[in-house]
C-alpha positions in Angstrom: -0.9 -11.6 25.9 -0.6 -14.3 28.5 0.5 -17.6 26.9 -0.4 -21.1 28.0 2.5 -23.4 29.0 4.9 -24.2 26.1 2.8 -22.3 23.6 4.4 -20.4 20.7 3.2 -17.0 19.6 4.2 -15.9 16.1 3.2 -12.4 15.1 2.8 -11.5 11.4 5.3 -8.8 10.4 2.7 -7.2 8.1 0.0 -4.8 9.3 -3.7 -5.0 8.8 -6.8 -3.2 9.9 -8.2 -6.3 11.4 -5.7 -9.1 12.2 -6.5 -12.7 12.2 -5.5 -15.2 15.0 -4.9 -18.8 14.0 -4.9 -21.3 16.9 -2.8 -24.3 15.9 -3.5 -27.6 17.7 -0.9 -30.3 17.0 -1.4 -34.0 17.2 -1.2 -36.3 20.2 2.6 -36.6 20.6 3.5 -33.5 18.6 4.6 -30.1 19.9 4.2 -26.4 18.9 7.9 -26.4 18.1 7.4 -29.1 15.5 4.8 -26.9 13.8 7.4 -24.2 13.5 10.2 -26.6 12.4 8.0 -28.2 9.6 7.2 -24.7 8.3 3.6 -24.2 9.2 4.1 -20.6 10.3 6.6 -20.0 7.5 4.0 -20.8 4.8 1.8 -18.0 6.2 4.8 -15.6 6.2 5.9 -16.5 2.7 2.4 -15.5 1.5 2.5 -12.2 3.3 -0.7 -13.0 5.3 -1.6 -10.8 8.3 -2.3 -13.9 10.4 -0.9 -14.2 13.9 -0.3 -17.7 15.1 -0.7 -19.2 18.6 0.4 -22.8 18.6 -0.8 -24.6 21.7 0.8 -27.6 23.5 -2.5 -29.6 23.4 -0.8 -32.9 24.2 -2.5 -36.2 24.6 -2.6 -36.1 28.4 -5.0 -33.1 28.2 -7.4 -35.0 26.0 -7.6 -37.8 28.5 -9.5 -35.5 30.8 -12.2 -33.6 28.8 -12.3 -30.8 31.4 -8.6 -30.0 31.0 -8.6 -29.6 27.2 -11.9 -27.6 27.3 -10.4 -25.3 29.9 -7.3 -24.7 27.9 -9.3 -23.9 24.7 -11.9 -21.7 26.4 -9.2 -19.8 28.4 -7.2 -19.2 25.2 -10.2 -18.0 23.3 -11.1 -15.6 26.1 -7.6 -14.3 26.3 -7.5 -13.8 22.5 -10.7 -11.8 22.4 -9.6 -9.7 25.4 -6.6 -8.7 23.2 -8.9 -7.5 20.4 -8.9 -10.5 18.1 -12.3 -10.8 16.4 -11.3 -13.0 13.4 -10.2 -16.4 14.9 -9.4 -19.5 12.9 -8.4 -23.0 14.0 -6.0 -25.6 12.7 -6.3 -29.1 14.1 -3.9 -31.9 13.1 -4.7 -35.5 14.0 -5.9 -35.4 17.7 -5.8 -31.6 17.4 -8.8 -32.0 15.2 -10.7 -33.0 18.3 -9.7 -29.8 20.0 -10.7 -27.8 16.9 -14.1 -29.4 16.7 -14.7 -28.8 20.4 -14.0 -25.1 19.9 -16.1 -24.9 16.7 -19.1 -26.6 18.2 -19.0 -25.0 21.6 -18.1 -21.4 20.5 -19.4 -21.3 17.0 -20.1 -17.5 16.9 -16.4 -16.7 17.6 -14.8 -19.0 15.0 -14.5 -17.7 11.5 -13.2 -20.9 9.9 -11.1 -24.0 10.5 -8.6 -26.3 9.0 -8.5 -30.0 9.7 -5.6 -32.1 8.6 -6.2 -35.9 9.1 -8.5 -35.2 12.1 -8.7 -37.9 14.7 -12.3 -37.8 15.8 -12.8 -41.2 17.3 -11.3 -44.7 17.5 -11.7 -47.1 14.6 -14.6 -48.8 16.3 -16.9 -45.8 16.5 -15.9 -44.6 13.1 -16.8 -48.0 11.7 -20.1 -47.7 13.4 -20.9 -44.4 11.7 -19.7 -45.8 8.4 -22.0 -48.9 8.8 -25.0 -46.5 9.5 -24.4 -44.9 6.1 -22.5 -41.8 7.3 -23.0 -39.0 9.7 -26.3 -37.9 8.4 -27.9 -41.3 9.1 -26.0 -42.3 12.2 -27.8 -42.1 15.5 -25.6 -41.7 18.6 -28.0 -43.5 21.0 -27.3 -43.3 24.7 -24.2 -41.3 25.5 -22.3 -42.2 28.7 -20.8 -39.5 30.9 -17.3 -40.4 29.8 -18.1 -41.4 26.2 -16.5 -38.2 24.8 -15.9 -39.5 21.3 -19.6 -40.4 20.8 -20.6 -37.1 22.3 -18.3 -35.1 20.0 -19.5 -37.0 16.9 -23.1 -36.4 17.9 -22.4 -32.7 18.3 -20.7 -32.6 14.9 -23.7 -34.3 13.4 -26.0 -31.7 14.9 -23.8 -28.9 13.8 -23.7 -30.2 10.2 -27.4 -31.1 9.7 -29.6 -29.7 12.4 -28.4 -26.3 13.6 -26.1 -26.0 10.6 -23.7 -23.8 12.6 -20.4 -25.4 11.9 -17.8 -22.8 10.7 -16.4 -23.3 7.1 -14.1 -26.3 7.2 -11.0 -26.8 5.0 -10.1 -30.5 5.1 -7.0 -32.3 4.0 -5.8 -35.9 4.4 -3.6 -38.5 2.9 -5.2 -41.3 0.9 -3.1 -43.9 2.7 -3.6 -42.4 6.2 -4.4 -45.2 8.6 -7.0 -42.9 10.3 -8.6 -41.6 7.1 -12.0 -43.0 8.0 -13.0 -39.9 10.0 -11.7 -37.6 7.1 -13.7 -39.6 4.5 -16.9 -39.2 6.6 -16.3 -35.4 6.9 -15.3 -35.1 3.3 -18.9 -36.0 2.2 -20.0 -32.7 3.7 -17.1 -30.4 2.7 -17.3 -28.5 -0.6 -14.8 -29.7 -3.1 -13.1 -26.3 -3.3 -12.3 -26.7 0.4 -11.0 -30.2 0.2 -7.5 -31.6 -0.6 -6.6 -35.2 -0.8 -3.1 -36.5 -1.8 -1.1 -39.7 -1.6 0.5 -39.9 1.8 0.1 -41.2 5.3 -0.3 -39.9 8.9 2.9 -37.9 9.0 4.4 -34.4 8.9 5.6 -34.7 5.3 2.0 -35.2 4.1 0.5 -32.6 6.4 2.8 -29.7 5.3 1.9 -30.5 1.6 -1.8 -30.4 2.5 -1.3 -27.2 4.4 0.2 -25.5 1.4 -2.6 -26.7 -0.8 -5.3 -25.4 1.5 -3.6 -22.1 1.8 -3.4 -21.9 -1.9 -7.2 -21.8 -1.8 -7.1 -18.3 -0.3 -9.2 -19.3 2.8 -8.8 -15.9 4.6 -10.2 -13.9 1.7 -8.8 -10.8 0.2 
């Protein structure tokens, strides 16, 4: 399997009739190696899950140009499916949540489920706008400029939640003291309680790995 630059592929040592691929998208200034160092792959291995991991170097520079991040995500999904993966999950942390949502809304039929840890889905200004409107259900995007990617993404998330109802199952976790928790709170109103985890903590690795363990304890991949 051809890997994107700086990506890490971690293959599960256990066999399965149908293996799962989990695409991990780290935060803005984080790396695939940090995902490994903080134990995100190890948590899967300790549970004996037949889940292969591909951690992408989806750094902040890619998100500055929507075309670049979308190309990386689409090319990666195409490559994964060419290698026989039919069960594909996403994990997006912080800004990686933007990448996960782009995948989930643009290629819904190919995504089985997704994890979002403290997802960054927009600056505080637009999140406050959605809050003031009474939440995602009542918010109206209005005119969307050609480079207003945050507004466009939130509008797509709204459509996927309430109009087409085609968003994959979401497992959401965030820290109650996270400075970016506004987006998570908006999403949490539309995530079933059995797929939600909130604990004391901020926007940091120590909180994220604890949340990751809690979400995995919910047996998201099934039997």
